[in-house]
C-alpha angles and dihedrals in degrees: 000000000000126000136189128174101218092184135350128177145078090292095058146328136215130154129192124210129178138185117175107310093342113102125176139168126220107213125344102215100156132061119297089243094056093049092049091051092047091051090049092049089062092045094257125133118229091218091060092066110113101189145007114214115200123207097195142332103268113125094243086066104039109030097109098029098094098045092045092051094049096042097047102022093245123169114233116216123204141130121273097257092051092048092055089046098050101032096095092048101050098044132226115342126189110260092236090056094054102097111184116188131157108196116359144356140180118229118175107303095350134089106200123196127186124212131191122260132183113250137124095267131102097259112346120187142182121217136227114196124199134197114175105307095342125100133195119187128195119197118172135134102039126128095198139022122238130196087250092055090050092051093046097052098037119111094022119160087209127016128188105199130183116248094171108160151358106243095219091051091054092048097051094034132103098259115119113253096255089056093047088050089051094051094047097039131095091264094048132072139308117258126221089257094049092050092049095048092048091051092050088054100048108028116104132198105274145072105318129156116209122190121191111216150161093055117183113241092216103036105038147028130206097248091053094046093049095046094046092052093041091053094050091050091048088051089055095047096254115137121203087207095063110066098315118099115197120192141152134249120215136224095216107035142027127265122233116279110264123207125204 
């Protein structure tokens, strides 16, 4: 499988995954033009995308989904509650491109399974995506970590995990208190510390790629997220030089293309 985070952050999210001739996006939270340009920058054609999988209905995850679907005749996959919540925002979609699924679906060379997360949306999910014996997991937009989440993302060959904010930056920052409470609450976002502690619990000895994503523009910065997670892993005797690759995603540019 090949993976590239085209964009990841509070201003927009879109992930590209490929296995053989099967190519999908998870979320499309920027303009259709930006997503097209990002795909072309990694030598992928937008009209080859065979499905867009939506995690939840917030605009930073759906902004470009409708235009891409109409322009390139791409099916959009989401659970029924999310479809109802986002339909007015993404515009008219051909009936045959409305793909409602609740738990799992096969598309080309992928088996895609959704799992519940904790966020202030109607039915937010993360995804784990399988091709043969390889597994990619995507976990963002969750304010707490359940045992189910841990089980679903464990043993991933590549894991994109939210490292949204530094708690102290949120508390002393300019956000009004209701917004601070939302970000820090159980239906908000994962902090750098929560991401690090989760990784320390689930990472195994082996070749695993971990990408930190969905960083807040106001309450985090890449160096802080990386160092916080790295230090927690070191405290738990997990070395990023021995089988664990730890890297960042970006809000304004794509990562390199990872191959697993």
